[in-house]
C-alpha positions in Angstrom: -200.1 83.9 -26.9 -197.7 81.3 -27.3 -196.0 83.1 -30.3 -192.9 84.3 -27.9 -192.8 80.7 -26.5 -192.3 79.4 -29.9 -189.7 81.7 -30.7 -187.9 80.8 -27.5 -188.1 77.1 -28.5 -187.4 78.0 -32.3 -190.0 75.8 -32.9 -193.5 76.6 -34.7 -196.2 74.4 -34.2 -198.7 73.1 -37.0 -201.0 72.7 -34.9 -201.5 75.7 -32.0 -204.2 74.0 -29.9 -202.1 71.3 -29.0 -199.4 73.3 -27.6 -202.6 75.2 -25.8 -203.7 72.2 -24.3 -199.8 71.1 -22.7 -200.5 74.2 -21.1 -203.8 73.3 -19.7 -203.7 72.3 -15.9 -207.1 70.2 -14.8 -207.9 72.7 -12.5 -208.3 75.4 -14.9 -211.0 73.4 -17.1 -212.7 73.3 -13.5 -213.3 77.2 -13.2 -213.7 77.4 -16.5 -215.8 74.6 -18.4 -217.2 76.5 -21.5 -214.0 76.9 -22.5 -213.6 73.8 -24.9 -210.1 73.1 -23.7 -208.3 69.5 -23.0 -206.3 69.6 -19.8 -202.4 68.2 -20.6 -202.5 65.3 -18.4 -203.1 62.9 -21.3 -200.4 64.8 -23.3 -197.8 64.0 -19.9 -198.2 60.6 -20.8 -196.7 60.6 -23.8 -194.0 63.1 -23.3 -193.0 61.4 -20.5 -192.6 57.8 -22.6 -191.0 60.0 -25.5 -188.8 61.9 -23.2 -187.4 58.2 -21.8 -186.8 57.0 -25.3 -184.9 60.1 -26.6 -182.4 60.3 -23.6 -182.0 57.1 -23.3 -180.7 56.9 -26.5 -178.9 59.6 -26.2 -176.7 58.4 -23.3 -176.6 55.2 -25.0 -174.8 56.7 -28.0 -173.1 59.4 -25.4 -171.2 57.3 -22.9 -170.2 53.9 -24.5 -168.8 53.3 -21.6 -171.4 53.8 -19.2 -173.2 50.6 -18.1 -176.6 49.7 -17.8 -176.8 51.3 -13.7 -175.1 53.7 -14.8 -177.0 55.0 -17.7 -180.0 54.8 -15.3 -178.8 56.2 -13.1 -178.0 59.6 -15.1 -181.4 59.6 -16.7 -183.3 59.2 -13.2 -181.5 62.2 -12.2 -182.4 64.2 -15.6 -185.9 63.9 -15.6 -186.3 63.9 -12.4 -189.1 66.9 -11.6 -186.4 69.3 -9.8 -184.1 68.8 -13.1 -187.4 69.1 -15.2 -188.8 72.0 -13.5 -185.4 74.0 -13.7 -185.6 73.6 -17.4 -189.4 74.4 -17.5 -188.3 77.9 -15.3 -185.2 78.8 -18.0 -187.8 78.0 -20.9 -190.5 80.4 -19.2 -193.1 77.7 -19.1 -194.2 79.8 -16.0 -195.1 82.5 -18.0 -197.7 80.9 -19.9 -199.6 77.9 -17.1 -203.3 78.1 -18.0 -204.3 77.4 -14.0 -207.1 78.4 -11.7 -206.7 81.1 -9.3 -205.7 78.5 -6.1 -203.2 76.6 -7.8 -201.9 79.7 -9.3 -200.8 80.8 -5.6 -198.7 77.8 -5.2 -195.1 78.2 -5.0 -192.3 75.2 -4.1 -192.9 71.8 -4.3 -196.0 72.4 -5.5 -195.1 74.4 -8.5 -192.4 72.5 -9.6 -193.8 69.3 -10.0 -196.2 71.5 -12.3 -193.4 72.7 -13.5 -192.3 69.4 -14.4 -195.8 67.8 -15.6 -196.3 70.4 -18.1 -192.7 70.5 -19.5 -193.6 66.2 -19.9 -196.8 67.6 -21.7 -194.8 70.0 -24.0 -192.3 67.0 -25.1 -195.8 65.4 -25.9 -197.4 67.7 -28.0 -194.1 68.8 -30.0 -193.6 65.1 -30.5 -197.1 64.5 -32.3 -196.5 67.7 -34.1 -193.2 67.4 -35.1 -192.3 63.7 -34.7 -189.5 61.8 -32.9 -186.9 64.0 -34.8 -188.3 67.6 -33.6 -189.0 66.6 -29.9 -185.3 65.1 -29.9 -184.0 68.0 -31.4 -185.8 70.3 -28.7 -184.3 68.1 -25.7 -180.5 68.5 -27.0 -181.8 72.5 -27.5 -182.6 72.5 -24.1 -181.9 69.3 -21.4 -179.5 67.8 -22.4 -176.6 70.2 -21.4 -177.4 69.7 -17.9 -175.5 66.0 -18.7 -172.8 67.3 -17.5 -173.8 69.3 -15.0 -175.1 65.9 -13.2 -171.4 64.0 -13.9 -169.3 67.2 -12.6 -171.7 67.5 -9.0 -172.0 63.5 -9.4 -176.3 64.2 -9.3 -176.9 61.1 -10.4 -175.3 59.1 -7.2 -177.5 58.5 -4.2 -175.6 60.3 -1.9 -177.5 58.7 1.5 -176.8 54.8 0.0 -173.0 56.1 -0.4 -172.6 58.2 2.7 -173.7 55.1 4.7 -171.4 52.8 2.8 -168.0 54.9 3.3 -168.9 56.1 6.5 -169.3 52.0 7.8 -166.2 51.4 6.0 -164.3 54.0 7.2 -165.5 54.5 10.8 -168.2 51.8 11.6 -170.7 54.3 12.5 -173.9 54.4 10.6 -175.3 57.5 10.0 -178.6 59.4 11.5 -180.3 62.7 10.8 -182.3 65.1 12.4 -184.3 68.4 11.2 -182.2 71.1 12.4 -184.7 73.7 11.1 -188.7 73.3 9.5 -189.7 76.9 8.2 -192.3 77.8 5.6 -196.6 77.5 5.2 -197.1 73.6 4.2 -197.6 74.0 0.3 -193.7 75.9 0.6 -191.8 74.1 2.8 -188.2 74.3 3.8 -186.0 72.0 5.8 -183.0 72.0 6.8 -181.3 68.9 8.1 -178.0 67.7 9.7 -176.6 64.4 9.2 -174.4 62.8 12.1 -172.0 60.3 12.6 -172.5 59.6 16.4 -173.0 62.8 18.4 -170.8 64.7 15.3 -172.5 67.2 13.3 -170.9 65.9 9.8 -172.8 68.0 7.2 -176.0 70.3 6.9 -178.9 70.3 4.0 -181.5 71.9 2.6 -184.9 71.3 0.6 -188.4 71.6 0.4 -188.9 67.9 2.0 -187.3 65.6 4.1 -185.9 63.2 2.0 -184.3 65.7 -0.4 -183.3 68.0 2.2 -181.1 64.6 3.5 -179.9 63.9 0.6 -178.5 67.4 -0.2 -177.0 66.6 3.4 -175.3 63.8 2.6 -174.0 65.2 -0.7 -172.0 68.0 1.7 -171.0 64.9 3.4 -169.7 63.3 1.2 -167.7 66.3 -0.1 -166.7 66.8 3.8 -164.9 64.0 4.3 -163.5 63.6 0.3 -165.4 60.3 0.3 -166.9 61.3 -3.3 -163.6 60.1 -5.7 
């Protein structure tokens, strides 16, 4: 079942069962108790720690000019659910998930978190099966290339805080946010939010949560005002 996934990630597991466990969501066991499988939450716990250490070492060596705060922000942007689910999608994690029928129907934010958590579980499984070097190689191949995108698009910046700081410095006005549009069912909401200076709409942003849409709106506003540099 997982041989194509192994080909995709250029890695051959010694213990296929641990790879299967990485893809097994707790909900699947509730519907299939007789299969004798274990869910992936312990692997996710381990993978989260391994991921943080490997990324920290990478950033420390790659960017000797960056201070602790900048590296912390970069790491946070690299390991958030949005980025990890994006990478999980690129390597086809969604094709192998073992989920309950209900969970399998989920889209949007719920699916995003499942993909991100499964990615962490896969890192944990690789660490146990292939060691630190194996896990580091996997992340080098599939995650580290996102760092340049994060830096180029300034995804590591807290856009709302920066826009508020710039707006107060430049105009003396504190930005406000308002929902322009809310669409979709509860499990797959989409929000459009506007950011205003006084009564003036500066920019809009989209996201699967209000917080995400506000960050997107603030980032777009920073670009609109040329306040990113």
